[in-house]
C-alpha positions in Angstrom: -2.6 24.6 -10.7 -0.1 22.5 -8.6 -0.1 18.8 -9.3 -1.6 16.6 -6.3 1.4 13.9 -5.2 0.6 10.4 -5.0 0.1 8.7 -1.7 1.4 5.7 -2.9 3.8 4.1 -5.1 5.5 0.9 -6.2 9.1 0.1 -7.1 9.9 -1.5 -10.2 10.6 -4.7 -8.3 7.1 -4.6 -6.8 5.2 -3.9 -9.8 6.8 -7.0 -11.4 5.8 -9.1 -8.5 2.4 -7.7 -8.4 2.1 -8.7 -12.1 3.2 -12.3 -11.3 0.8 -12.4 -8.4 -2.3 -11.4 -10.7 -1.2 -14.0 -13.3 -1.5 -16.7 -10.4 -4.6 -15.0 -8.3 -6.4 -12.7 -10.4 -7.5 -9.1 -9.4 -5.4 -8.2 -5.9 -5.5 -5.7 -3.4 -3.2 -4.3 -0.8 -4.2 -3.5 2.9 -1.2 -2.1 5.1 -1.1 -4.3 8.3 -1.7 -2.2 11.7 0.9 -4.3 13.4 -1.0 -7.1 14.8 0.0 -10.7 13.9 2.3 -9.7 11.2 3.5 -6.3 12.2 3.1 -3.4 9.9 3.3 -4.4 6.6 1.6 -4.3 3.4 -0.3 -7.2 2.7 -1.4 -8.2 -0.5 -4.6 -10.4 -1.1 -7.0 -11.7 -3.8 -9.0 -8.6 -4.5 -12.2 -9.1 -2.4 -10.8 -11.6 0.4 -9.8 -8.9 3.0 -13.0 -7.2 4.0 -13.0 -3.7 4.0 -15.0 -1.5 6.4 -16.0 2.0 6.4 -13.1 3.1 8.4 -10.5 1.9 5.6 -9.2 4.5 3.5 -7.9 3.9 -0.2 -4.5 5.7 -0.7 -4.5 5.0 -4.4 -3.6 2.3 -6.9 0.1 0.3 -7.7 -0.1 -1.3 -10.6 -3.6 -1.1 -11.0 -4.2 -2.7 -7.3 -5.9 -0.7 -5.0 -4.0 0.0 -1.8 -5.9 0.6 1.5 -5.0 1.1 5.3 -7.6 2.1 8.3 -8.4 5.6 9.0 -6.7 5.4 12.4 -3.6 4.4 10.8 -3.9 7.0 8.1 -3.7 9.6 10.7 -0.2 8.6 11.6 0.9 8.3 7.8 -1.1 10.7 5.7 2.5 13.4 6.0 4.2 10.6 4.2 4.4 9.2 0.4 4.7 5.5 0.7 6.7 3.3 -1.6 5.9 -0.5 -1.8 9.2 -2.5 -2.6 10.2 -5.9 -2.4 13.0 -8.0 -0.1 13.7 -11.4 0.3 12.3 -12.9 3.2 9.2 -13.8 4.9 6.6 -11.1 5.5 3.1 -11.3 6.4 1.7 -15.0 6.8 -1.3 -14.3 5.0 0.0 -12.1 2.1 0.3 -13.5 -1.3 4.0 -13.0 -1.8 4.9 -15.2 1.1 5.7 -18.6 -0.7 8.0 -16.6 -3.3 10.4 -16.3 -0.4 9.7 -12.4 -0.9 7.9 -9.9 1.2 6.4 -6.7 0.3 7.8 -3.6 2.5 6.9 0.2 2.8 9.5 2.7 2.6 8.3 6.3 3.1 9.0 9.8 2.8 7.7 13.4 4.1 5.5 15.1 1.8 7.0 18.8 1.2 4.9 21.4 2.9 3.7 22.5 -0.7 2.7 18.6 -1.5 0.9 18.4 1.5 -1.1 21.5 0.9 -1.9 20.2 -2.4 -3.2 17.1 -0.9 -5.2 19.2 1.6 -6.9 21.4 -0.6 -7.9 18.1 -2.8 -9.6 16.8 0.5 -7.1 13.5 0.5 -5.7 14.4 4.1 
């Protein structure tokens, strides 16, 4: 049996920032912005403050924090493994990391054919 690849990962820097934000704000959630006001970036909120709809898909968890995106956006990203990272600068104005002078960003790579087939057989794409 082949292992199913994770659809979303996080760097050590991102995991450390998630831990700091959890200590400050409690349980968190991520939603990948679709590019409206804040561009396309992972947005971090206190869990439950971003209202999810039936068209949102949970890709997985990073640091015990669920990561979502809209189903329509997922159609564009489903062939890629996303890695949440952190860089200096200002990101989404509503995302919790902004006051720290940092921003979350997405790095991605295409799944291999075998990885994508494993996701398909598991019903994840």
